[in-house]
C-alpha positions as CSV (number, residue, x, y, z in Angstrom):
1,M,0.8,11.2,-28.3
2,K,0.8,14.6,-30.0
3,M,3.2,17.4,-28.9
4,R,0.4,19.4,-27.4
5,S,-0.7,16.4,-25.3
6,R,2.9,15.7,-24.2
7,L,3.3,19.3,-23.0
8,A,0.0,19.0,-21.1
9,V,1.2,15.9,-19.4
10,A,4.6,17.3,-18.6
11,F,3.3,20.5,-17.1
12,G,0.6,18.7,-15.1
13,A,3.0,16.1,-13.8
14,K,5.6,18.7,-12.7
15,T,2.9,20.7,-11.0
16,R,1.7,17.6,-9.1
17,C,5.3,16.9,-7.9
18,L,5.8,20.5,-6.8
19,I,2.6,20.6,-4.8
20,R,3.5,17.4,-3.0
21,R,7.1,18.4,-2.4
22,C,6.0,21.7,-0.9
23,R,3.3,19.8,1.1
24,M,0.6,22.1,-0.3
25,G,-1.8,19.2,-0.8
26,S,-2.2,16.0,-2.8
27,G,-2.3,17.7,-6.2
28,A,-5.7,16.1,-7.0
29,S,-7.1,19.0,-9.1
30,L,-4.7,21.8,-10.1
31,P,-2.4,19.6,-12.3
32,G,-5.5,18.5,-14.3
33,S,-6.6,22.1,-14.6
34,L,-3.2,23.1,-16.1
35,A,-3.2,20.1,-18.4
36,R,-6.6,20.9,-19.7
37,R,-5.6,24.5,-20.4
38,I,-2.8,23.4,-22.6
39,D,-4.8,20.6,-24.3
40,P,-8.6,20.8,-23.8
41,N,-9.0,17.2,-25.2
42,I,-6.3,15.7,-23.0
43,L,-8.6,13.3,-21.3
44,Q,-9.6,11.7,-24.6
45,T,-5.9,11.0,-25.2
46,L,-5.2,9.8,-21.7
47,S,-8.2,7.4,-21.7
48,G,-6.4,5.5,-24.5
49,L,-3.8,4.4,-22.0
50,V,-6.2,1.8,-20.6
51,R,-5.9,-1.4,-22.4
52,D,-8.9,-3.3,-21.0
53,K,-11.9,-1.5,-19.5
54,I,-12.9,1.8,-18.1
55,I,-15.6,1.8,-15.4
56,A,-17.3,5.1,-14.6
57,V,-19.2,5.4,-11.3
58,T,-21.6,8.3,-10.8
59,G,-24.7,9.1,-8.6
60,T,-25.3,10.9,-5.4
61,N,-24.1,8.6,-2.6
62,G,-21.7,5.6,-2.6
63,K,-19.4,6.7,-5.5
64,T,-16.2,6.8,-3.5
65,T,-16.6,3.6,-1.6
66,T,-17.9,1.7,-4.7
67,T,-15.0,2.9,-6.8
68,A,-12.5,2.0,-4.1
69,L,-14.0,-1.5,-3.8
70,L,-13.9,-2.0,-7.6
71,S,-10.2,-1.1,-7.6
72,H,-9.5,-3.3,-4.6
73,V,-11.1,-6.4,-6.2
74,L,-9.3,-5.9,-9.5
75,R,-5.9,-5.4,-7.8
76,S,-6.5,-8.5,-5.8
77,Q,-6.7,-10.3,-9.1
78,G,-3.3,-9.0,-10.1
79,K,-4.7,-6.2,-12.4
80,T,-3.2,-2.8,-12.7
81,V,-5.8,-0.2,-11.8
82,L,-6.0,3.6,-12.2
83,T,-8.4,5.5,-10.0
84,N,-9.0,8.9,-8.5
85,Q,-8.8,7.6,-5.0
86,T,-8.8,11.1,-3.4
87,G,-12.4,11.6,-4.5
88,A,-11.6,14.5,-6.8
89,N,-14.3,13.6,-9.3
90,M,-14.7,16.7,-11.5
91,Q,-12.9,17.2,-14.8
92,N,-9.7,18.5,-13.3
93,G,-9.6,15.7,-10.8
94,V,-10.2,13.0,-13.4
95,V,-7.4,14.3,-15.6
96,S,-5.1,14.6,-12.6
97,A,-5.6,10.9,-11.8
98,F,-4.4,9.9,-15.3
99,L,-1.3,12.1,-15.3
100,P,1.1,9.9,-13.3
101,A,0.3,7.0,-15.6
102,A,0.9,9.1,-18.7
103,E,4.2,10.3,-17.4
104,N,5.4,6.7,-16.6
105,R,4.2,4.6,-19.4
106,T,6.4,1.6,-18.6
107,S,3.6,0.1,-16.5
108,P,0.5,-0.7,-18.6
109,I,-3.0,0.0,-17.1
110,D,-5.5,-2.8,-17.2
111,Y,-8.5,-1.1,-15.8
112,A,-9.6,2.4,-14.8
113,C,-12.2,2.8,-12.1
114,I,-13.2,6.5,-12.1
115,E,-15.6,8.3,-9.7
116,I,-17.4,11.1,-11.6
117,D,-19.4,14.0,-10.3
118,E,-23.0,13.9,-11.6
119,M,-23.0,17.5,-13.0
120,D,-19.7,17.0,-14.8
121,A,-20.6,13.6,-16.2
122,P,-21.6,14.9,-19.8
123,Q,-18.3,16.8,-20.2
124,I,-16.2,13.8,-18.9
125,F,-18.0,11.1,-20.7
126,S,-17.6,12.8,-24.0
127,Q,-13.8,12.2,-23.7
128,L,-13.5,9.3,-21.3
129,N,-15.5,6.8,-23.4
130,P,-16.2,4.4,-20.6
131,D,-17.0,0.7,-21.2
132,C,-19.3,0.6,-18.2
133,I,-21.4,3.4,-16.6
134,L,-22.5,2.6,-13.0
135,F,-25.4,4.6,-11.6
136,T,-25.6,4.3,-7.8
137,N,-28.6,6.4,-6.7
138,L,-30.1,9.9,-7.0
139,S,-31.1,12.3,-4.2
140,R,-30.8,16.0,-3.6
141,D,-27.3,17.2,-2.9
142,Q,-25.6,20.6,-3.0
143,L,-28.8,22.5,-3.9
144,D,-27.0,25.7,-4.9
145,R,-24.9,23.9,-7.5
146,C,-27.0,20.9,-8.6
147,G,-30.5,22.2,-8.1
148,E,-33.4,19.7,-7.7
149,I,-33.1,16.0,-8.5
150,D,-34.7,16.4,-11.9
151,T,-31.8,18.6,-13.0
152,I,-29.2,15.9,-11.9
153,C,-31.2,13.2,-13.7
154,Q,-31.2,15.2,-16.9
155,K,-27.4,15.6,-16.7
156,L,-27.0,11.8,-16.3
157,K,-29.3,11.2,-19.2
158,E,-27.1,13.5,-21.4
159,A,-24.0,11.6,-20.2
160,A,-25.5,8.2,-21.0
161,A,-26.4,9.4,-24.5
162,L,-22.7,10.3,-25.1
163,S,-21.6,6.7,-24.4
164,P,-24.1,4.5,-26.4
165,K,-21.7,1.5,-26.3
166,A,-21.2,1.5,-22.6
167,A,-22.8,-1.2,-20.5
168,L,-25.3,0.6,-18.3
169,T,-25.3,-0.8,-14.7
170,V,-28.1,0.7,-12.6
171,N,-29.6,0.5,-9.1
172,C,-33.1,-0.5,-10.2
173,D,-34.4,0.3,-6.7
174,D,-34.2,3.9,-7.8
175,A,-37.2,4.8,-10.0
176,L,-35.6,7.7,-11.8
177,L,-32.5,5.8,-12.6
178,T,-34.5,2.8,-13.8
179,A,-36.5,5.0,-16.2
180,L,-33.3,6.7,-17.4
181,A,-31.4,3.4,-18.0
182,F,-34.2,1.7,-19.9
183,S,-34.7,4.8,-22.1
184,A,-31.0,4.7,-23.0
185,S,-30.5,1.0,-23.3
186,P,-32.9,-1.9,-24.2
187,S,-31.2,-4.2,-21.6
188,P,-29.3,-2.4,-18.8
189,F,-27.6,-4.5,-16.2
190,T,-29.7,-4.0,-13.0
191,Y,-29.1,-4.7,-9.3
192,G,-31.2,-4.1,-6.2
193,I,-32.1,-5.3,-2.7
194,S,-35.5,-7.1,-2.4
195,L,-35.3,-7.8,1.4
196,P,-36.3,-5.4,4.2
197,V,-32.9,-5.0,5.8
198,F,-32.9,-1.2,6.6
199,P,-34.1,0.0,10.0
200,E,-37.0,2.4,10.4
201,A,-34.6,5.1,11.5
202,A,-32.9,5.0,8.1
203,R,-36.1,6.2,6.5
204,S,-37.0,9.9,6.8
205,L,-40.4,11.3,5.9
206,I,-38.7,12.8,2.8
207,C,-39.0,10.6,-0.3
208,E,-37.2,11.8,-3.4
209,N,-39.1,9.6,-5.9
210,I,-42.7,10.3,-5.2
211,F,-44.1,10.4,-8.8
212,C,-43.8,8.1,-11.7
213,P,-41.1,9.3,-14.1
214,C,-43.2,8.0,-17.1
215,C,-46.7,9.4,-16.4
216,G,-46.5,11.6,-13.3
217,E,-48.9,9.6,-11.1
218,K,-47.9,8.9,-7.5
219,L,-45.8,5.8,-7.1
220,F,-46.9,3.0,-4.7
221,Y,-44.1,1.5,-2.6
222,Q,-44.4,-2.1,-1.5
223,L,-41.2,-1.7,0.4
224,R,-39.1,1.5,0.9
225,H,-35.5,1.1,2.0
226,Y,-34.5,4.8,2.5
227,G,-34.7,8.0,0.5
228,G,-36.3,7.0,-2.9
229,L,-35.0,3.5,-2.9
230,G,-37.3,0.5,-2.7
231,L,-39.8,-1.7,-4.5
232,Y,-42.2,0.6,-6.4
233,R,-44.8,0.5,-9.1
234,C,-47.1,3.0,-10.8
235,P,-50.8,2.0,-10.5
236,N,-51.6,4.1,-13.6
237,C,-49.1,3.2,-16.4
238,G,-47.6,0.0,-15.0
239,F,-44.1,1.2,-14.7
240,G,-42.3,-0.5,-11.9
241,R,-39.2,-1.9,-10.4
242,P,-37.8,-4.7,-12.6
243,E,-36.5,-7.9,-11.2
244,P,-32.8,-7.2,-10.7
245,K,-30.3,-9.3,-12.4
246,E,-28.1,-9.2,-9.3
247,S,-29.4,-9.2,-5.8
248,V,-28.5,-10.5,-2.3
249,S,-30.1,-13.0,0.0
250,Q,-29.5,-14.6,3.5
251,I,-28.4,-11.2,5.1
252,H,-27.2,-11.4,8.7
253,F,-25.5,-8.7,10.8
254,H,-23.4,-9.5,13.9
255,Q,-21.0,-7.2,15.7
256,G,-19.8,-5.2,12.7
257,I,-19.8,-8.2,10.3
258,C,-22.4,-8.8,7.6
259,D,-22.8,-12.2,6.0
260,F,-24.9,-12.5,2.8
261,E,-25.2,-14.4,-0.4
262,L,-24.5,-12.8,-3.8
263,D,-25.0,-14.7,-7.0
264,C,-24.9,-17.9,-4.8
265,R,-21.5,-16.8,-3.4
266,P,-21.2,-16.5,0.4
267,I,-19.9,-13.0,1.2
268,R,-18.5,-11.7,4.5
269,A,-18.0,-8.0,4.8
270,Q,-16.8,-5.8,7.7
271,I,-19.8,-3.5,7.7
272,S,-22.2,-2.2,10.3
273,S,-24.6,-0.3,8.1
274,P,-26.9,-2.0,5.5
275,Y,-26.3,0.7,2.9
276,Q,-22.8,-0.7,2.4
277,I,-24.5,-3.8,0.9
278,Y,-25.6,-1.5,-2.0
279,N,-22.0,-0.5,-2.6
280,T,-20.9,-4.1,-2.6
281,L,-23.7,-5.2,-4.9
282,A,-23.0,-2.2,-7.3
283,A,-19.3,-3.2,-7.6
284,Y,-20.1,-6.8,-8.3
285,A,-22.7,-5.9,-10.9
286,A,-20.3,-3.5,-12.7
287,L,-17.5,-6.1,-12.8
288,K,-19.9,-8.7,-14.1
289,A,-21.2,-6.3,-16.8
290,V,-17.6,-5.8,-18.2
291,K,-16.9,-9.6,-17.8
292,A,-14.1,-8.9,-15.3
293,P,-12.6,-11.8,-13.2
294,L,-14.8,-12.5,-10.2
295,D,-13.3,-15.6,-8.7
296,G,-11.6,-13.7,-5.9
297,F,-14.5,-11.3,-5.2
298,A,-15.5,-12.8,-1.9
299,Q,-12.0,-12.8,-0.5
300,A,-11.3,-9.3,-1.7
301,V,-14.5,-8.0,0.0
302,K,-13.5,-9.7,3.2
303,T,-10.3,-7.7,3.4
304,F,-11.7,-4.4,2.2
305,D,-11.8,-1.3,4.5
306,Y,-15.3,0.2,4.0
307,G,-14.4,3.2,6.2
308,N,-12.5,4.7,3.2
309,N,-11.5,7.7,5.5
310,R,-15.3,8.5,5.8
311,E,-16.1,6.1,8.6
312,N,-13.2,6.0,11.1
313,V,-12.7,4.8,14.7
314,F,-10.0,6.3,17.0
315,L,-9.0,5.7,20.6
316,I,-8.0,8.9,22.4
317,H,-7.7,9.2,26.1
318,S,-9.6,5.9,26.5
319,T,-12.5,7.4,24.5
320,C,-13.8,5.7,21.4
321,V,-14.1,8.4,18.8
322,Q,-16.1,7.6,15.6
323,L,-15.9,10.0,12.7
324,H,-18.6,9.9,10.0
325,L,-19.3,11.9,6.9
326,A,-22.8,13.0,6.2
327,K,-23.2,15.4,3.2
328,N,-26.9,15.4,2.3
329,P,-30.3,14.3,3.8
330,V,-30.0,10.7,2.8
331,S,-26.5,10.1,4.1
332,F,-27.3,12.0,7.3
333,Q,-30.3,9.8,7.9
334,Q,-28.1,6.7,7.6
335,K,-25.7,8.0,10.3
336,L,-28.7,8.7,12.6
337,A,-29.8,5.1,12.1
338,L,-26.3,4.0,13.0
339,L,-26.5,5.9,16.3
340,Q,-29.6,4.0,17.2
341,T,-27.8,0.7,17.0
342,D,-25.5,1.8,19.8
343,P,-27.3,1.3,23.2
344,H,-24.6,3.0,25.3
345,P,-24.5,6.6,26.5
346,K,-22.7,8.9,24.0
347,D,-21.6,12.4,23.2
348,I,-22.5,13.7,19.7
349,L,-20.7,16.5,17.9
350,I,-22.1,17.7,14.6
351,L,-19.9,19.9,12.4
352,I,-21.6,21.7,9.5
353,N,-19.8,24.0,7.1
354,D,-21.0,25.9,4.0
355,N,-17.8,26.0,2.0
356,A,-17.7,25.4,-1.7
357,P,-17.3,21.5,-1.5
358,D,-20.3,21.4,0.9
359,G,-22.6,23.7,-1.0
360,R,-23.6,27.1,0.3
361,D,-27.2,26.2,0.9
362,V,-27.7,24.2,4.1
363,S,-31.5,24.2,4.0
364,W,-31.3,20.4,3.4
365,L,-30.9,20.1,7.2
366,W,-34.6,20.5,7.4
367,D,-35.1,17.4,5.3
368,V,-33.4,15.2,7.9
369,D,-35.5,13.6,10.7
370,F,-33.5,14.6,13.7
371,G,-36.3,13.7,16.0
372,C,-34.7,10.2,16.5
373,L,-31.8,11.9,18.4
374,A,-34.1,12.0,21.4
375,S,-33.8,8.2,21.7
376,V,-30.1,7.5,21.0
377,H,-29.0,7.9,24.7
378,A,-27.1,11.1,23.9
379,V,-25.7,12.7,27.1
380,T,-24.5,15.8,25.2
381,I,-25.1,17.1,21.6
382,T,-22.9,19.9,20.3
383,A,-23.1,21.8,17.0
384,G,-20.0,23.3,15.5
385,G,-18.7,24.6,12.1
386,S,-19.4,27.7,10.2
387,R,-23.2,26.9,10.2
388,S,-23.3,25.8,13.9
389,R,-26.2,28.1,14.6
390,D,-28.3,26.7,11.8
391,M,-27.7,23.2,13.2
392,G,-28.6,24.4,16.7
393,L,-31.8,26.0,15.5
394,R,-32.8,22.9,13.6
395,L,-32.4,20.8,16.8
396,K,-34.3,23.4,18.8
397,Y,-37.3,22.8,16.6
398,E,-37.1,19.2,17.6
399,D,-36.9,20.1,21.3
400,I,-33.5,18.5,21.5
401,P,-31.0,20.2,23.8
402,C,-27.9,21.3,21.9
403,S,-24.8,23.4,22.7
404,V,-23.4,25.6,20.0
405,I,-19.7,26.3,19.3
406,P,-20.0,29.7,17.4
407,K,-16.3,29.9,16.6
408,T,-14.7,27.2,14.4
409,E,-11.3,27.7,16.0
410,E,-12.8,26.4,19.3
411,T,-13.8,23.0,17.7
412,A,-10.6,21.3,18.4
413,Q,-10.7,22.2,22.1
414,A,-14.3,21.0,22.3
415,I,-13.3,17.6,20.8
416,K,-10.4,17.3,23.2
417,E,-12.7,18.1,26.1
418,K,-15.1,15.4,25.2
419,T,-12.3,12.8,24.9
420,L,-11.0,13.8,28.4
421,R,-14.3,14.3,30.3
422,G,-17.0,12.8,28.2
423,T,-18.9,9.5,28.2
424,G,-16.0,7.6,26.6
425,N,-18.1,7.2,23.5
426,L,-17.9,10.1,21.1
427,Y,-19.6,10.4,17.6
428,I,-18.4,13.2,15.3
429,I,-20.6,13.7,12.2
430,V,-19.2,16.1,9.7
431,N,-20.0,17.4,6.2
432,Y,-17.4,17.3,3.5
433,S,-15.0,20.2,4.2
434,N,-14.8,19.2,7.8
435,L,-13.9,15.6,7.1
436,Y,-10.1,15.7,6.3
437,P,-9.1,18.4,8.9
438,T,-10.9,16.4,11.6
439,Y,-9.5,13.1,10.4
440,S,-6.0,14.6,10.5
441,L,-6.5,16.1,13.9
442,L,-7.7,12.8,15.4
443,S,-5.0,10.8,13.7
444,R,-2.3,13.1,15.1
445,W,-3.7,12.9,18.6
446,Q,-4.0,9.1,18.5
447,A,-0.5,8.7,17.1
448,H,0.9,11.1,19.7
449,Q,-0.8,9.2,22.5
450,K,0.5,5.9,21.3
451,G,4.0,7.4,21.2
452,E,3.7,8.5,24.8
453,N,2.4,5.0,25.9
454,T,5.5,3.4,24.3
455,L,8.0,5.6,26.2
């Protein structure tokens, strides 16, 4: 390692330690920023620490869970895995993830499973040199930063071109990604779901992939799962969904457990939402694409926590509190579908912010089919966060009663009130910047209550 790179690693690592010692955060981005200032090509050097394979995961939804599952499976096989587990997926976050390994080089790294932001993918791939690129799906997200879906697709196309030797693994239920993958590689590794396993509530009227990416004619969907995912074909040019190399069969849901077959392997996963099958299938396909060991895949999936701090259940004052992340139209639609599977009366709290991690533009709320909230047995629906009034207005147009918490500092009190005098069944749906503060708050309350009960 050159002197410049050593200095970059040293400064970055010391900054990370200082941040954690002072309890100023996890040090997921700033250390990488400082390291890159000293050595702009530091990631290229750090990627050389991986002695086996680097798997890069990118796309709109499912990146964090899929990356975590990849890491979990490989570690269960005794492999040493480096990953950006905090979800910091831009350049600074990726570099920060490598810094501890660079500082302590006594433990070799077998695999790196890295989640990568779609808009940063070209800059990261030019230095990371991944052995496998996994494309999950594409939909509109953070309109003010990413723009329309065509802009994101172009970024991913540029990124794929920078890694010509990488095994492209693609969700072929996404027409845009399929066209992108086959234009970049003669034989991408494809995966998809051919069975109708998603409920009607998971599908909004908004479909991202309406037109053929090859000729521009309107696509025909034999089956649409949700968003732009499904079985499609173009009646004009013949472009269509290929037969996936990896798929699932024999899918059965029962009380938060899903049993299915994958590559003739029986799989049991602790999931209540069908979209987690996509994440499982994606991880399996990527591991197979790089010829990683798969003998323990089923057992690893069985013990994996799909919540990943984004789907959590707490028990506070005898109230079951479920916390869910919804950051764009497609992910929000899945959470609404989840609400419909619960037949019991419930309170619903929706927290919407417009901070930098969320995107300043919240017009995407109008692309979500909130009409289904009228049939989910909601006793109360409350909107909070810095854009609470926008959320309240959106529900007003659906004739759905909604209370609004105009001041964000009153949110904690509102949650506490629902746990004390609510239905005993509380759902909290948040976008990104609300997730960790709300998670921390609920964790403290639950821990405090358990402490009181043991006295």
